[in-house]
C-alpha positions in Angstrom: 4.1 -29.8 -15.0 1.5 -29.6 -17.7 -1.2 -31.3 -15.7 -0.8 -29.3 -12.6 -3.5 -26.8 -11.6 -2.7 -23.2 -12.6 -4.1 -22.1 -9.2 -1.5 -24.1 -7.4 1.7 -24.0 -9.4 4.1 -21.0 -9.6 3.7 -19.5 -13.0 4.8 -16.7 -15.3 1.8 -14.6 -16.2 0.5 -14.8 -19.7 -0.5 -11.7 -21.8 -4.2 -11.7 -20.7 -3.3 -12.0 -17.0 -0.7 -9.2 -17.3 -3.3 -7.0 -19.0 -5.8 -7.7 -16.3 -3.2 -7.0 -13.6 -2.2 -3.8 -15.2 -5.7 -2.5 -15.2 -6.1 -3.2 -11.5 -2.7 -1.7 -10.7 -3.7 1.5 -12.5 -6.9 1.7 -10.4 -4.9 1.0 -7.2 -2.5 3.8 -8.0 -5.3 6.3 -8.8 -7.2 5.5 -5.6 -4.1 5.5 -3.3 -2.7 8.7 -4.7 -6.1 10.5 -4.6 -6.4 9.6 -0.9 -2.8 10.6 0.0 -3.1 13.9 -1.9 -6.3 14.6 0.0 -4.7 13.8 3.3 -1.7 16.0 2.7 -3.9 18.8 1.4 -5.9 18.6 4.6 -2.7 19.3 6.5 -2.1 22.4 4.4 0.9 20.9 2.6 -0.4 21.3 -1.0 1.2 24.8 -0.8 4.7 25.3 0.6 4.5 26.3 4.2 6.3 29.5 5.1 9.6 28.9 7.1 8.2 30.7 10.1 4.8 28.9 9.9 4.1 26.9 13.0 3.6 23.2 12.2 2.8 20.4 14.5 5.3 17.5 14.7 3.6 15.3 12.2 3.2 18.1 9.6 6.8 19.2 10.1 8.0 15.6 9.4 5.8 15.5 6.3 7.2 18.9 5.1 10.7 17.5 5.5 9.8 14.4 3.5 8.4 16.5 0.7 11.6 18.7 0.8 13.7 15.6 0.2 12.0 15.3 -3.2 13.4 18.8 -4.2 16.9 17.5 -4.3 16.9 17.7 -8.1 15.6 21.3 -8.2 11.9 20.5 -8.2 9.4 23.2 -7.3 7.2 22.5 -4.2 4.3 21.4 -6.4 6.5 19.0 -8.3 8.0 17.6 -5.1 4.6 17.3 -3.6 3.4 15.1 -6.5 6.7 13.1 -6.4 6.1 12.4 -2.7 2.4 11.4 -3.3 3.6 9.0 -6.0 6.3 7.6 -3.6 3.8 7.0 -0.8 1.3 5.5 -3.2 3.9 3.2 -4.7 4.9 2.0 -1.2 1.3 1.3 -0.1 0.3 -0.5 -3.2 3.4 -2.7 -3.3 3.1 -3.5 0.4 -0.5 -4.6 -0.1 0.4 -6.6 -3.1 3.2 -8.3 -1.3 0.9 -9.1 1.6 -1.7 -10.5 -0.6 0.9 -12.8 -2.3 1.9 -14.1 1.2 -1.8 -14.6 2.2 -2.7 -16.7 -0.8 0.5 -18.8 -0.2 -0.5 -19.2 3.5 2.8 -17.6 4.6 1.1 -15.3 7.1 -1.1 -16.6 9.9 -4.0 -14.1 9.5 -4.9 -12.0 6.4 -4.7 -8.2 6.7 -5.9 -7.4 3.1 -9.0 -9.7 2.9 -12.2 -8.3 4.3 -14.9 -10.7 5.6 -18.6 -10.2 5.6 -18.4 -8.6 9.1 -16.3 -5.7 7.7 -13.1 -6.8 9.3 -10.0 -8.6 8.2 -9.1 -11.8 10.1 -6.1 -10.1 11.7 -8.2 -7.1 12.7 -10.9 -9.3 14.2 -8.3 -10.8 16.5 -7.3 -7.3 17.7 -10.9 -6.4 18.3 -11.4 -9.4 20.5 -8.0 -9.6 22.2 -7.0 -5.9 22.4 -10.5 -4.4 22.5 -9.7 -2.0 19.7 -12.5 -0.3 17.7 -13.0 -2.0 14.4 -11.7 0.9 12.2 -8.6 1.2 14.3 -8.0 -2.5 14.4 -7.9 -2.8 10.6 -5.0 -0.4 10.2 -3.3 -1.6 13.3 -3.3 -5.1 11.9 -1.8 -3.8 8.7 0.9 -1.9 10.6 1.7 -5.0 12.7 2.1 -7.1 9.6 4.4 -4.5 8.0 6.5 -4.3 11.2 6.8 -8.1 11.3 8.2 -8.0 7.8 10.5 -5.0 8.2 13.6 -7.0 9.1 13.0 -9.6 6.3 12.1 -7.2 3.5 13.5 -3.9 4.8 13.4 -1.9 1.7 9.6 -2.3 1.2 8.5 -2.4 4.8 10.9 0.0 6.5 8.8 1.8 9.1 11.4 4.6 9.2 11.0 5.4 5.5 9.7 8.9 4.6 7.1 7.1 2.6 5.7 5.4 5.7 4.5 8.7 7.2 1.1 8.6 5.5 -1.5 5.8 5.7 -4.6 5.5 3.6 -7.7 6.2 5.7 -10.0 3.4 6.6 -12.3 3.7 3.6 -9.4 4.0 1.2 -7.7 1.0 2.7 -10.8 -1.2 2.4 -11.3 0.1 -1.2 -7.7 -0.8 -2.1 -8.0 -4.3 -0.6 -11.2 -4.8 -2.5 -9.3 -4.0 -5.7 -6.8 -6.7 -4.8 -9.8 -9.1 -4.8 -10.3 -8.4 -8.5 -7.1 -10.3 -9.2 -7.5 -14.1 -9.0 -5.4 -15.9 -6.4 -3.7 -17.8 -9.2 -2.2 -14.5 -10.5 -1.0 -13.6 -7.0 0.7 -17.0 -6.8 2.7 -16.3 -10.0 6.5 -16.0 -9.6 6.6 -12.7 -11.5 3.5 -10.9 -10.2 5.3 -8.4 -7.9 7.7 -7.5 -10.7 4.7 -6.6 -12.9 3.0 -4.7 -10.1 6.1 -2.6 -9.8 6.4 -2.0 -13.5 2.8 -1.2 -14.0 2.7 1.3 -11.1 5.7 3.2 -12.6 4.5 3.1 -16.2 3.1 6.5 -17.3 
């Protein structure tokens, strides 16, 4: 409908909107992957652990996940980067999907929108009702939202996926959500926005 507000109607993104979205997705990818790479390096997984090396349960699961990326004969370094990309892709696409639902009022409380008090609405509920510390509540609210969507959108929100083993830290999560704010709600309402997020993340 020609007279309908662009902020309210489903739409195909035009060239300028796609270019803007691409620039934001590239920033999201860089920020997410830098954080994931740092967190894995902190666990000593940037170099291949020796078979006899003692690893705690979490590090052992991460090593197995990276090993899965070696199926095509990749070196450890190549597999490490493939895994970083896979985790980053999962996080960015989850956040984008959640933002799309939030602007459409599909979810009760936003988990990617930060208020002036430094909390998301969903995290604020957990702070008050579950007495969680603010930083813990933010990621817990994100996990809860992902778990709620796991049955409906299993491929993206599967909690058992190897790419679900690493979360962004609190600062990175807030930074990523802030980047989502750089995209107008009208773009997040577009029918094809998630397809473009997927394409732009995977574009070299």
